[in-house]
N, C-alpha and C positions, 0 to 999 in steps of 0.2 A: 067401413074402411075409407070410402071416398069422402064421407062426411068429416072424419077425423083429419084427413089430408086437407080438406077445405078450411077447417078451423086453424090448422097449423099454417097454412098459406096466408090466411088473414092476419094471424098474429105476427108472422114474419114480415108481412108488408107494413103493418103498423109500426113495428120496431125500426124497419128501414127508413120509413118516412120520418120518424122521430130523430134518427141519426142525421138525416139530410138537413132537417130544419135547424137542429142544434149546430151542425157544422157550418151552415151558412151564417147563422147568427154570430157565432164566435169568430168566423172569418171576417165579417164586417166590423165587429168590435175591435179586433186586433189591428186591422190594416187601414181602415178608412177614417177613423176619427169621428168626432161628433160635431154636428152643426150647433150653432148658438155659441161658438167661441171656445168651447172646452174640448179636450181630446177624449175620445171614448175609451172606456176601460171596462174590464170584466173582473169578476171576483178572483179569477185565476191569473189575470195579467193587468198590471197597472203601468201607466207611463213612467219612464225613468225620471229620476229627480232632475236631470239635466233638461229634459223636455218640459217638465212642469215649471222649472225656474224660468226657462226661456219664454214660456207662454205668459207668465205673470210679470215680465220685466222688459219694458220697451227699450230702455237704455242698453240692456244686454243684447237685444236683437240688433240695435244700431251698431254697437261696437263690433259685433261679428260681421255685419254687412260691410263695414269699412275695411275688413281684412279679406273680403271675398274676391274671387277671380271669376272671370267669365269662362264657362266650360259648356260646350254644346248648346250655346244660346241661352244659358241660364247662369245667374250669379249663384255661386255656392262656396261653402267653406267647411272644412273638416275639423272637428274637435274630438280627438280620441277616436272612438268607434262610431261617432255620429257624424253624418254629413247633413249640413243645413242648406236648404235651398230657399232663395229669397223671391219676393214678389215684384221687385223692381224690373221694369221693361228695359232690356239692354239697349235697343235701338234708340229709344226715347232718351234714356240716360246719357248715352254717348253724344247724342245731338246737343243736349244742353251743356255738357262739359265742353264741347267744341265752341259753343256760343260764349261761355264764360272766358275761355281762352282768347277767342277772337276779339272780344270787346274789353279785354284786360280788366275784368271785374275784380278789383282788389279786395273789397269787403262786401260780400253778398251771399245770398242763398236763394234756392228755389225748391219748393216741395210740392208734389202733386199726389193726390189721393183719388182712388176710385170712390165716388160719392156714395154708392149703394153699399159697398162692403167695408170700406175703411182701409183697403190695401194701399200700401205706399207704392206708387208707380214710378216715382223719380225723387231723388234727393241729391241736390248738387250744392256744394259750397265752393267759395273761392279756393283756388288750387293751393295757395300758401296758407290758407286758414280753413282746413277741411271740416271743422266741426261747428261752423257758424249756424247751421240749421238747428242746432240744439241750444244755442245761446238764447237766454230768455230775459236779457236786460235791455233789449231794444224798446224804445218808447212805442206804445201801440198807436199813438197819434190818432188821426181821424178814422182809422179802421174801427175804433171803439164806437163810432156812430152806428155801426151794425147792431151793437148790443142795445144802444139807446133806442134805435128804431124798433127792434124786436119787442122791447118792453112796452113802448107806446102803442104799437099796433096790437099786440097781444092783449093788453089791458083795455083796449077800446078808447084810449085817451085821444088817439088821432087816427086819421086815415091818410093814404098817400096824397090826398087833395087838401088836407088841412092847411089853413093859412094862419100865420101868426104875425103880429106887428113887432118888428125887431129893430133895435137901434144899432147903428154902426155899419161899417162895411162888412162884406162877407168873410174876410180874413181877419177881422178884429179878434183879439185874444183877451179882451177884458169884459167880464160879466157886468161891471158897473156901466160900461159903455152900452152893452146890449140892452140894459134896463133903463138908462137915464139919458142917452144921447138925444139931442134935438133932431138928429137925422134919423127918422123913422121910416122903415120900409116894410111893405107887406111881402112876406116870403111864404111860398108853399113848400110842403114837405118833400115831395119827390124831386123838385128842382134843387132844393137845399141839400138833399142827399147827393145828387149828381155833381153839384158844384162845391160840396163840402162847406156850406155856409155855417160858420161857427155860431153867429147870433141866434139862428133858428134852433139849433140843437141845444144851446145853453138854456134857452127859454123852455124848450120841450122837456129837458131834463128836470127842471124845477117842477113842471107839471107831473112828471112821473114820480119824482120824490126819491130820497136817498134809499129808503128801505127796499122799494121795488127795483131800483136800478142795481143795487147790490145783489138782490135775489137773482136777477137775470144774468148778471155777470158770473155768478157762481154756477148757474145752470149751464152756461157756456164753458165752464171749466176753470175760471180764474180762482186762484188760491187753493186748487185741488192738490192732493198728494197721491192720487190714484195711479197705480200701474207704472210708477217710475217714469212718467211721461213729462216732457218739459212744459208744464202748464204755465200760463202767465200769472203774474203777481200784481195784485191791486191793493193800494192803500186806501181804506175807506175815507171818504171826504169828511171834513170836520164841521162844515157849515154849509149854508145854501150857496155861498160863493163858490166853494169847492165842488158842490154838486153840479153846478152849471159848467164848471171847467171840465169835470169828469165826463159829463154827457156830450160835450163837444169834442172830446178826444184830447183834452189838454191837461188831464189829471195825472196823478202819479200811478201810471199803469205800465207795466213791463211785460213783454211777451216774446215768444219764440216763433220762428217761421213754421215749425211743426204745428204749434197751437193755432196760428192764424189759418193754416190750411184746413185744420179740423173745424174751425168756425165756418169756413166756406163750405166744407163737406156737409155740415149740419143744415145750412140754408138750402143747398142743392138737393139734399135728401129729404125734402118736405118736413124739416124740423127735427129729424131723428139723428142723434149723434151716435156714430159707430165707433167701436174700439179700433184705433189705428194699429196696424201690424205690418211688419216687414218680412216675417217668415211664412213661407208657403207650406213647407213640410220639412220633417226631419226623418232621415233614414238611418236605422240601426244597421251598420254594415256587418255586424256579426250574425244577426238573426234575419235580416232582410225586411224587418217590419217597418212600415211607413206610418208616421204620425203626422196627420194633416192639421193645419190651422184653419179655422172657419170664422166667418163673420159673427160679431157679437154686438148687440145693441147696448150702449152705455146708458142712454136715457132719452126720453122725448123732451125736447127743449121748448119748441114752439109749435103751433098748429100749421098744417099744410097751407092754409090761407095766408098766414103771416109770412111764411117762408116764400110763397109765390110773390107776394107784394114786395119783399126785399129784393128778390131776383129781378123783378121788373125795374126797380130803381137802380140796381147794378147795371142793367143793360143801358139805362139812360145815362149813366156815368160815362160809358164809352161812346154813346151816340152824340151826346150834347154837353157832357160834363168835363171834369178835370183832365181827362186824357184824350179827349176827342180830337185835339189838334196835334197830338204827338205823332212824330214821323212814322214809327213802326205800327202804330194802330191804324193810321191812314193806309199804309201799304198793305196791311192785313186785310182790310175791307176790299181793297182793289184786287188782290191776288186770290183771296179765298172768300168770295161773296157769300157762300153758304155756311161759312164758319160763324158761330155765335159766340160772343165773348162779353162778359160783364164783370163788374167788380167794384171795389171801393178803394180809393187811394188814401194815402196818409203820409204826411210829411212833418217831421219835427227833428230838432237837433239832438243827436245822440251825444251825451256828455260823458259816458263811460267809454272805455276802449272798444272799438276805434271811434274817435270823435269825428263828427262831421254831419252832413245832411242825410238823415235817415228817410228813405222813400219806400213806401209799401204799395203793393197792389194785391189785394186779396179778393178772389172771386172764382169764376168758372169759365170754361169754354166747352163747346160742343161741336162735333163734326161727324156727319154720317151716323147720327144716332148714338155716338159715344160721348159721354160727359166726363169731364175731369174737373175736380176741385183743386185749387192751387193757392199758393201765396208766394210772392217774390219780394225781395228786399235788397237794397244796396245802400251802403253808407259811403257817400262821396265827399271829396274835398272840393277845392276850387276847380280842379280839372278832372274830367271823367269822360268816358266814351259812350256810356249808355246810362239811362236813368233806371232806378229800381222799378218804376212802373213798366218800362218797355221790355224788361226781361220777360215778363209774362206774355207780351205780344210775340216775341221771338219763340217762346215755348209753344204757343198756340200754332204758329206757322209751321214749326218743326213737326208738331203732332199731326197736323192736317196733311203735310207732305208725306209723312211716313204712312199714315192711314190710307191716303190716296194711292200710294205705291204698293200697298199690301204688306208693308214691313212691320206693322204693329200687330202682334198676334192677339188673339182673344183671351188675354190674361186678366181682363177686367170685364165688368158687367155692362150690358146695354141697358139704357133706360128708355 
C-alpha cells in the first residue's frame, strides 16, 4: 500500500512540475516579449495586428509619439484599447526643447539614440516646423566623409596617418583643382577629416572607386526602403569627377537627421547598425498584456577597428578641427572637462525649402559611462542665434547636467 502511495506521489509531483514549467513559459511568452527585436508569441496567443504594424513601421511610431503626452514621467499615447509607451527621455527632451526656444531655432532638428540598442532618446524639431527630423532632403554635405572614411579604412586603402598630395585649398570645391592645381599640399587623413579638407577626400574617393563607395553608402542605409524609416537618398556618380565630389561630401546626397544619427550610432556601436525604435512597450488595456519592444541588429557595417579609428578622428574634429573654436564647444570643455564629445561637421547650401546655410554635426558624447549618438542640423539665413554645430554642444551640456543631478534615469544602456 505504501509503495502504491509512493508511486502516486511521484506521479502527482511530476504532473505538478510540468504545470509549473508550462505556466512559467506561457507567462513569459505572453507578457515579456522577445529579444532580437520581435515580440514573443505562442501558438495560443499572437500579438495583435496593431502591435505588429507598429513594430514594422518607424513612421507610425513617430506619428504616435508626436501625439503623446507626459504621464507619470513617461511619454504615452492611447489608441483604442492599446496604450503605447515611448523610449524618449522626458528630462532630456524637455531640456532640448527649451534650448530650441531660447535660441530661436527656426529650421532645425536634433536626434539622439542609445548607441547599443537603437532606442530614440530625444527627437526635437523647430517649434513651428515639428517634423524636420523626418525631412530627408537636407544635403548630407561633409558628413558623407564618414562613409568615404569607412570605405577607405575598411578596404585597407588608407590608415588615419595616410598622406596624399592634393591641389588647392582645404575648402576648394573643384576636382579639377584638386588634381591639377600648381598649389600642391601634403595632407594627412586624420587632420583632413578633422578640418574637413575637400581635396584630400576627393582624391581618396578616386582611390576607393565608384563601386566600393556606393557599396558602403548602401551598407550605411542610403537608398534603402526598409522599415518605413527616413533613409537618405543618393544619386550614383556618372564619372570620376562626380566620384570625387561624392567622396568629399559635395555629391547629390540627401539625408534626414534620423538617418544621420543612425550613422553615428553605427560608428559608436563598433560598426553594428541597430534598428532604431521609439516604442518601449504596448499595453492591452482590456487584457493587461504587455508587449515589449527589444533591440534588433540590422547589419554589421564596418569592423570594430574601423569604427574606433573614425571615432578617434571625430574626437580630433572637436579638439583641433572645424568646431574647436566655437563658443559652446569651448564652454563645454571648461564646464564639463570629463565629458567626451566627437563628431563630423558638414556645411552646404540647402536649395529646397527652407533655403539657407545647412549646418550638420553628427557624432557622439559620453559622460559618466553613458554614451549617446546624435545628429544636429540647422538651416540658417543671414541672421541666426546659434549654429547647427553648436546645438549638439548644448545637448551634451544638458545631458551632463541632468546625469550629474541624477535626473536622467537608466532608460538606456551603459557601454
